[in-house]
C-alpha positions in Angstrom: -1.4 7.3 -6.0 0.4 9.5 -3.5 2.8 12.6 -4.2 4.8 14.9 -1.9 5.0 18.4 -3.6 7.6 21.2 -2.2 7.2 24.8 -2.9 9.9 27.4 -2.9 10.0 31.2 -2.3 7.1 33.1 -3.4 5.2 29.8 -4.2 5.8 28.7 -0.8 4.3 31.9 0.4 1.7 32.2 -1.7 0.4 28.4 -0.6 1.3 29.2 3.6 3.4 25.9 3.9 6.7 24.5 2.6 4.8 20.9 1.5 1.8 19.0 1.2 1.2 15.1 0.2 -1.6 15.1 -2.3 -3.7 11.7 -3.0 -4.2 11.9 -6.7 -6.1 9.2 -9.4 -3.0 7.6 -11.9 -2.9 8.8 -14.5 -1.2 12.4 -12.9 1.0 15.0 -14.0 2.7 17.9 -12.2 0.0 20.5 -13.7 -2.5 18.0 -11.6 -0.5 18.6 -8.8 -0.5 22.2 -9.4 -3.9 22.9 -9.9 -5.0 21.2 -7.1 -3.0 23.2 -4.9 -3.9 26.4 -6.6 -7.9 25.2 -6.0 -6.7 25.3 -2.4 -5.0 28.8 -2.6 -5.9 30.9 -4.9 -3.1 33.3 -4.6 -0.6 30.9 -6.2 -2.6 29.9 -9.5 -1.0 33.3 -10.5 2.5 32.5 -10.5 2.4 29.4 -12.9 3.8 30.9 -15.6 6.8 31.9 -14.4 7.2 28.6 -12.4 9.6 26.0 -13.0 8.5 22.3 -12.6 10.8 19.1 -11.0 9.9 15.6 -10.7 12.6 13.8 -8.0 15.3 16.6 -8.1 15.3 17.0 -11.8 14.0 19.3 -13.8 10.3 17.8 -15.5 8.0 18.7 -18.1 4.2 19.9 -16.7 2.8 17.0 -18.8 5.0 14.3 -17.5 3.5 10.9 -16.0 3.9 11.0 -12.1 4.2 7.6 -10.6 3.4 6.8 -6.7 5.6 8.4 -3.9 7.5 10.8 -6.9 8.1 14.0 -5.2 7.2 17.3 -7.5 8.7 20.7 -6.7 7.7 23.9 -8.0 10.2 27.0 -8.5 10.4 30.2 -8.8 13.1 31.6 -10.9 15.9 32.5 -9.3 18.1 35.7 -9.7 21.5 37.1 -8.2 24.3 38.6 -8.9 
C-alpha cells in the first residue's frame, strides 16, 4: 500500500523534507510510517513523544489501521498567544 506522509515544523526540519510517499505492507499504522521515517532520519526519532498524528485530516491514534492512499500527518504541539 502507498501512503503520503506530511511533516510540520520541527518534524519537517528533522526529516529535511515536508512530505514523502511511503510503500508499506498491509496492515500498517501511523507508528509504522514514523518508524520508517525515523530510520531514514534518526533526528526525527527523538520527537515522537511530543507529536500528534492525523490521518486524512482527522486526529488519529498511532495504532489506527491505514488504507492505501491515506495521508498521514505528524504534528508537533502548537504554541501561541
